[in-house]
One Martini backbone bead per residue (centre of mass of N, CA, C, O) as a GRO file, in nm:
protein
  165
    1UNK     BB    1   9.185  12.548  11.162
    2UNK     BB    2   8.891  12.514  11.276
    3UNK     BB    3   8.693  12.327  11.475
    4UNK     BB    4   8.481  12.252  11.261
    5UNK     BB    5   8.680  12.171  11.035
    6UNK     BB    6   8.819  11.943  11.190
    7UNK     BB    7   8.565  11.775  11.235
    8UNK     BB    8   8.489  11.738  10.938
    9UNK     BB    9   8.751  11.598  10.857
   10UNK     BB   10   8.726  11.361  11.055
   11UNK     BB   11   8.454  11.253  10.955
   12UNK     BB   12   8.555  11.196  10.669
   13UNK     BB   13   8.768  10.991  10.756
   14UNK     BB   14   8.579  10.793  10.900
   15UNK     BB   15   8.401  10.737  10.647
   16UNK     BB   16   8.673  10.617  10.492
   17UNK     BB   17   8.657  10.360  10.635
   18UNK     BB   18   8.718  10.041  10.637
   19UNK     BB   19   8.676   9.732  10.762
   20UNK     BB   20   8.974   9.696  10.841
   21UNK     BB   21   9.009   9.952  11.004
   22UNK     BB   22   8.787   9.887  11.209
   23UNK     BB   23   8.911   9.622  11.311
   24UNK     BB   24   9.179   9.742  11.401
   25UNK     BB   25   9.063   9.935  11.610
   26UNK     BB   26   8.916   9.721  11.777
   27UNK     BB   27   9.169   9.564  11.860
   28UNK     BB   28   9.313   9.814  11.997
   29UNK     BB   29   9.098   9.861  12.210
   30UNK     BB   30   9.152   9.587  12.356
   31UNK     BB   31   9.483   9.614  12.258
   32UNK     BB   32   9.726   9.859  12.233
   33UNK     BB   33   9.979   9.622  12.241
   34UNK     BB   34   9.945   9.481  11.993
   35UNK     BB   35  10.096   9.307  11.770
   36UNK     BB   36  10.146   9.318  11.438
   37UNK     BB   37  10.135   9.015  11.393
   38UNK     BB   38   9.860   8.966  11.535
   39UNK     BB   39   9.702   9.159  11.358
   40UNK     BB   40   9.762   9.023  11.090
   41UNK     BB   41   9.633   8.752  11.159
   42UNK     BB   42   9.344   8.864  11.226
   43UNK     BB   43   9.326   9.017  10.924
   44UNK     BB   44   9.490   8.885  10.681
   45UNK     BB   45   9.775   9.024  10.684
   46UNK     BB   46  10.047   9.190  10.667
   47UNK     BB   47  10.262   9.349  10.866
   48UNK     BB   48  10.318   9.591  10.673
   49UNK     BB   49  10.018   9.664  10.629
   50UNK     BB   50   9.957   9.730  10.922
   51UNK     BB   51  10.165   9.951  10.964
   52UNK     BB   52  10.052  10.137  10.742
   53UNK     BB   53   9.769  10.170  10.863
   54UNK     BB   54   9.848  10.286  11.133
   55UNK     BB   55   9.999  10.531  11.026
   56UNK     BB   56   9.756  10.649  10.869
   57UNK     BB   57   9.557  10.674  11.106
   58UNK     BB   58   9.740  10.860  11.274
   59UNK     BB   59   9.807  11.090  11.061
   60UNK     BB   60   9.489  11.156  11.014
   61UNK     BB   61   9.340  11.125  11.315
   62UNK     BB   62   9.155  10.857  11.344
   63UNK     BB   63   9.399  10.758  11.541
   64UNK     BB   64   9.497  10.659  11.879
   65UNK     BB   65   9.774  10.542  12.075
   66UNK     BB   66   9.715  10.518  12.428
   67UNK     BB   67   9.751  10.590  12.753
   68UNK     BB   68   9.525  10.517  13.030
   69UNK     BB   69   9.459  10.645  13.321
   70UNK     BB   70   9.359  10.575  13.647
   71UNK     BB   71   9.248  10.805  13.856
   72UNK     BB   72   9.196  10.637  14.114
   73UNK     BB   73   9.479  10.486  14.118
   74UNK     BB   74   9.625  10.796  14.140
   75UNK     BB   75   9.420  10.960  14.370
   76UNK     BB   76   9.132  11.019  14.233
   77UNK     BB   77   8.811  11.020  14.391
   78UNK     BB   78   8.688  11.266  14.222
   79UNK     BB   79   8.407  11.347  14.011
   80UNK     BB   80   8.339  11.630  13.791
   81UNK     BB   81   8.079  11.850  13.703
   82UNK     BB   82   8.118  12.173  13.532
   83UNK     BB   83   7.952  12.469  13.526
   84UNK     BB   84   8.007  12.774  13.325
   85UNK     BB   85   7.969  13.108  13.372
   86UNK     BB   86   7.999  13.393  13.158
   87UNK     BB   87   8.164  13.726  13.205
   88UNK     BB   88   8.347  13.976  13.027
   89UNK     BB   89   8.434  13.726  12.839
   90UNK     BB   90   8.527  13.507  12.633
   91UNK     BB   91   8.461  13.175  12.646
   92UNK     BB   92   8.719  13.073  12.509
   93UNK     BB   93   8.922  13.202  12.705
   94UNK     BB   94   8.818  13.060  12.956
   95UNK     BB   95   8.851  12.770  12.852
   96UNK     BB   96   9.159  12.786  12.814
   97UNK     BB   97   9.221  12.838  13.113
   98UNK     BB   98   9.084  12.579  13.224
   99UNK     BB   99   9.261  12.374  13.053
  100UNK     BB  100   9.529  12.438  13.237
  101UNK     BB  101   9.412  12.258  13.442
  102UNK     BB  102   9.517  11.956  13.542
  103UNK     BB  103   9.229  11.832  13.649
  104UNK     BB  104   9.136  11.893  13.366
  105UNK     BB  105   8.996  11.673  13.090
  106UNK     BB  106   8.740  11.858  13.001
  107UNK     BB  107   8.635  12.097  12.739
  108UNK     BB  108   8.319  12.272  12.675
  109UNK     BB  109   8.127  12.432  12.458
  110UNK     BB  110   7.796  12.552  12.538
  111UNK     BB  111   7.445  12.517  12.548
  112UNK     BB  112   7.240  12.683  12.798
  113UNK     BB  113   7.288  12.726  13.139
  114UNK     BB  114   7.578  12.733  13.016
  115UNK     BB  115   7.907  12.776  12.852
  116UNK     BB  116   8.071  12.559  13.023
  117UNK     BB  117   8.219  12.226  13.032
  118UNK     BB  118   8.349  12.016  13.289
  119UNK     BB  119   8.600  11.773  13.355
  120UNK     BB  120   8.701  11.654  13.682
  121UNK     BB  121   8.945  11.614  13.942
  122UNK     BB  122   8.985  11.489  14.288
  123UNK     BB  123   9.126  11.364  14.569
  124UNK     BB  124   8.940  11.544  14.763
  125UNK     BB  125   8.760  11.771  14.942
  126UNK     BB  126   8.993  11.969  14.982
  127UNK     BB  127   9.078  11.985  14.687
  128UNK     BB  128   8.805  12.078  14.582
  129UNK     BB  129   8.794  12.344  14.735
  130UNK     BB  130   9.049  12.464  14.608
  131UNK     BB  131   8.961  12.456  14.314
  132UNK     BB  132   8.702  12.628  14.345
  133UNK     BB  133   8.788  12.877  14.546
  134UNK     BB  134   9.090  12.939  14.412
  135UNK     BB  135   9.066  12.881  14.089
  136UNK     BB  136   8.805  12.896  13.924
  137UNK     BB  137   8.683  13.178  14.041
  138UNK     BB  138   8.970  13.339  13.953
  139UNK     BB  139   8.888  13.345  13.666
  140UNK     BB  140   8.852  13.547  13.426
  141UNK     BB  141   8.488  13.540  13.361
  142UNK     BB  142   8.388  13.397  13.604
  143UNK     BB  143   8.065  13.398  13.742
  144UNK     BB  144   7.970  13.082  13.756
  145UNK     BB  145   7.927  12.772  13.935
  146UNK     BB  146   7.831  12.424  13.859
  147UNK     BB  147   7.827  12.146  14.061
  148UNK     BB  148   7.902  11.791  14.008
  149UNK     BB  149   7.897  11.488  14.189
  150UNK     BB  150   8.003  11.181  14.154
  151UNK     BB  151   7.874  10.873  14.298
  152UNK     BB  152   7.857  10.705  14.016
  153UNK     BB  153   8.020  10.518  13.762
  154UNK     BB  154   7.885  10.353  13.481
  155UNK     BB  155   8.039  10.526  13.243
  156UNK     BB  156   8.387  10.524  13.105
  157UNK     BB  157   8.466  10.567  12.751
  158UNK     BB  158   8.732  10.700  12.577
  159UNK     BB  159   8.724  10.484  12.314
  160UNK     BB  160   8.456  10.590  12.202
  161UNK     BB  161   8.324  10.522  11.869
  162UNK     BB  162   8.110  10.541  11.622
  163UNK     BB  163   8.010  10.287  11.388
  164UNK     BB  164   7.889  10.267  11.087
  165UNK     BB  165   7.724  10.007  10.890
   0.00000   0.00000   0.00000
């Protein structure tokens, strides 16, 4: 299934969520380790019904319960937005190569002034220089990179998904 088809399937699944599913997801957003019993009490359901809903939401891909590490707390002081212009190779192939870099946590094919947009982290300025000058620019097909260094992060909310009311 292609990327667009997967997205369409996911959007259809999200549209099919009922109010209880949405409340369940909202509770888990607040505390991903909340016990099934506590979830059941908050939702007015049985514990087994909550377990079944969580399993269904996870297996459908509508929800994931994961641990999210704080990049700064584990030694990554710099957050970068990197635009990548591609030449001589399909952008998808270049994006896949960039996605294999450990410090890169988001890769998007985009339209506009560049072909790919990355979000990545670096421990310090020396690490940043190594990433940019030794790794990024040496990937075949990378023509030019446009880096932006975040000076202050006002919002970084990886658990955000809009729910239409």
